[in-house]
N, C-alpha and C positions, 0 to 999 in steps of 0.2 A: 519341093513340096509346098513352099510358100513363095509366091512371086508378087511383089508389090512394085507398082510403077507410078510415080508422080502422084501418090495418094494425098488428097487434100480434104480436110474437114473443117468447116467454119461453124461457129456458134455466134451469130450476129457479127460483131466486128472482131471477135476473137478467132484467130486461125489456130485451131488446136493441133492439126497435123498439116504440115506445109510441104507439099510436093515431095513426099517421102518415097524412096525407092530402095528395095533390098530383096535379097533372095536367101532362103534357108533350105538346106537339103535334108534328106533322111539320115537319121542317126546323129544329127547335129543338135547340140544344146546351145541355143542362142541366148546369151544374157543381154537383156534389154535394160539399159541404164539411163537414168535421167532424174532430175528433181521432180517434186510434185508439180503437176500441171504441165509437164513437158510434152504429153501426148501419148504416153505408153498405153494407158488403159483404153483410150479412144481407138488407137490402132488395133488393139486386141478385139474390141467390140465390133469393129468393122470386119475383121477376119472371121469372127464368130457369127456374122450375119445378124447382129443385133442393132446395127447402125449403118446407115447408108452414107457413102462418101459423096462429097460435092464434085470432086474431080478425080481423075486418075482411075486406076484399076487395081484389083487385088484378086489373086487366084490361089486356091488351095488344091493341091494335086491336080492342077489343070482346070479346076472348076471355078467359074466366075461368081464372086460373092453377091453380085447384083441379080444374077439370073438363076443360080443353082443352089440357093440356100438350103432346100430340103436335102439335097444330095450331100452338101458339105457337112451338115449336122450329123450325118451318119458316119463320117470319117474323122470328125474333129471333136476333141474334148476341151471345154472351156471352164476354168476355175477362177471365178472373180476374186477380188481382194477380200470381200466380205461374203462368206459362204452362208446362205440360208439353209437351215435344216428343219426337219419336222420333229419337234420335241417329243411327241407322244409315240414314237416308233423306236424299236430296237435297231441296232446297227444292221442286223440281218434283214429286218423288214424294210428298212430304208433302201438297202441295195436291191432287194427283191422288187421293190416298187419301181425303181429306175430301170431295172432289167426288163420289166413288163412294159414300161413306157417306150423303150427302144425296140420293142417287139421281138425280144429274144425268146425263142420257143420255150414253153414251160419245161420241156424235157431237158433243156440245157441250162436253165437258170441256176440250179443248185451248183453245178460244176463251175459256171462262170463266177458266181458270187464267192465260192470257196477260193477260186484262183486269185481274185483281186484282194480278198481278205489276207491270204497268205503273202502276196506281193507287198502289201502295205503293212504287214505285221499287225493285223487287227483280229486275227483268228480268235484270240483269247477274249476279245470284247464283243463277240458275235451277239450275245444275249443282253448286253448293256444298253440302257436307254441312251439315245443320242444326246439328250441334254445333260447327262451325267459325265460325259467325256470331257477331258481337259482340252484346252485350246489346241495343243499339239495333236491330240488324238482326233479332234474334229477336222484339223487340216489334212491329216492322213485319210480320214473318211472322205473328204472332198476329192482327194486324188483317186481314191477307190471308185467314187461315183463316176468321174470322168473317164475311167478306164473300163467301165462295165460293158461298153459296146465295142471294145477293142479298136480304138481310133488310131489312125496313122499319125495324126497331128495333135499336139497338146499345147494349149495356151494357159500358162499358170501365172496369174497376176498376184505378185507379192505372196507366194506360198509360205514364206517363213515369217510373215508379219506376226508379231506378238508372241513368238515361240521362245521358250527358254533354251539355253545352250544345247542341252542334250537333244531336244526335239528338233533344233535346227540341223544338228549333225545327222540325225536320222532322216530328215527331209532331203538333205543334200545327197545322202547315199541313195535314196530312192530315186531322185531325179537322174543321178549318174547312171543307175541301173536301167532306167527307161531309155536313156540315150544308147546304151549298149544293146538294147533290144531292137534298135533300128528305128525308133520313133523320132519324129521331128518335134523338137520342143522350143517354144519361145517362153522365156522365164524373165519376169521383171522382179527387181528387188532393190532395196536401198542398202543391203548388206553386201558391199562391194567385195570384201574378202572372200565370202562364200561363192559369189558369182565367179570370181577369178579361179576358184578351185574346181568348179564343176562345169564351166562353160567351155565349149570347143571354139566358140566365136562370140563376139560381143558387138553391140551397137550402142552408140552414145547419142542421145537425143536431147535437145534443149530448145524450148519455145517452139516445138513442133518440127524443128529441122534436124535431120540426121547429120551429125557432125562426123561420125566415124562408123564404119562397119568393116569387120575383118577379124583376123585371129587375135588372140591375146598378145602374142609375140609382136604382131604388127602395131598394136596399140601401145605397148611398152616402148617400142622403138621410137615413138613420137615424143616421148618424154625428153625434154631438154636437160642438159647437165650431164656430168660425168659420173663415174662410179663413186658410191659413198662407202665409207668405212666407219664403223662405230668402235671406239677404243675405250675400255674402262681401265683406268690406272690403279695401281696399288698405292695405299697410303694417301698422304695429303699432297698430291702432285699439284703444281701450279699450272692449271689447264690454260689459263689466259696466256701465260708465257710460252707454253708448248704450242698453242694454236698460232701464235705470232711467228714462232720459229718455222713451222710448217708452211704457213701462208707465204713466206718469203721464197719458197721453192716454186719455180715456174710450172712444175708438174701438178701443183695444187691450186685449184680454183679458189677454194676458201676453206677455212678451218675455224671451228668455234666450239665452245663448251655448251653442253645441253644435258640437263638432268644428271649431272655427275659424270657424263661421258665426254670424250673428245670426238667430235664428228668432223671427218675430213672428206671433202668432195674433190675428186681429182679433175684435172682439166679434161674436157670432152676429148675422147680419142685415146686418152691415157689409161692403160689397163694394168700395168705393173704397179704393185703397191708395196713391195718389200722395202723400198727406200723409206717409206713412212716409219716402219718399225725401226729401221736402222738409225734414223735421225732422232727418234725419241729416246732410244737407248743411249746414244751419244750424249743427249741432253740430260741424262740421268733419270728419265721417267721410267719407272718400273711398270710393266704391263700385266694386268690381270686377265684381260680378254681382248681379242683383236678380230673383228668379224666384218667382212664386206656385207653391205646391205643390198638385198635385191630390190629392184624397182617393182612397185606394187601397182595393182589396178587403180588404187586411190590416186597415185601420182599421175597416171595417164588421164584419169577423170578430171583432176584439177587443172591439168595442162590444157586439155582439149575444150573444156567448158569455161564460160565466163561468169557463171553464177547468176545469169539473168532469169527472171521469172516472167510468166505471162501477165 
């Protein structure tokens, strides 16, 4: 659904997007990750036909962003990071306006608006004024707006920005459901934990260059280091002494005390961890909890990026 080849965009001496290439298919939720200024929003604006690239090409469902803008806008929904709304309209009037703008027949508008209100859980806010909505409700209204013309492709730029925890959970569930419906989604966010939970694939971009694109499992496989185990002892155990004991074992890469826990990192390729428990028990350390730690998207991000800014 999205095909990008050697896409480049410059602003004077600044290369915002640097020969970026990637593809995203139907039903895919593509998490687009990178620091501020990395090129995420610029890439989305090019795909939304709001900005022209300097080099390369980009296609949406086979349509060229340079030549087929009008046709692309009918199959694509774009939600920017800052959503502009008309404050003097109700939620229903706001969506009816955009339904008319997309030339949805008057006979179908009521059904279409009802459908997106139900999908975004805004039916109860139909008569509310747009400017009375919370930040989370306004973000959901933004998603409802981009769904009004039943697009195949959705570009959501920081949809969870500024949301409280409950609103973020609701937004994540909505995005996951849209992916199940077969829509192609590109979602940017700084909340890496949530992207890891809802994305079927991810791309990591820094200074305009795509550093990685693939599945979450492939990204996590890039993280150096072995399996980690977090151990919380009972009582006043000597964590420094326990760490030194474990670090002497060749199966342990390192062991250290952190926030009252004993953290053990196994040698890369070593997966059996029962010996750690046995050695601690022999040393007289009583264990309250013993839990292997899964590698997270944050770990992959820190491993693959350098922290460079434009």
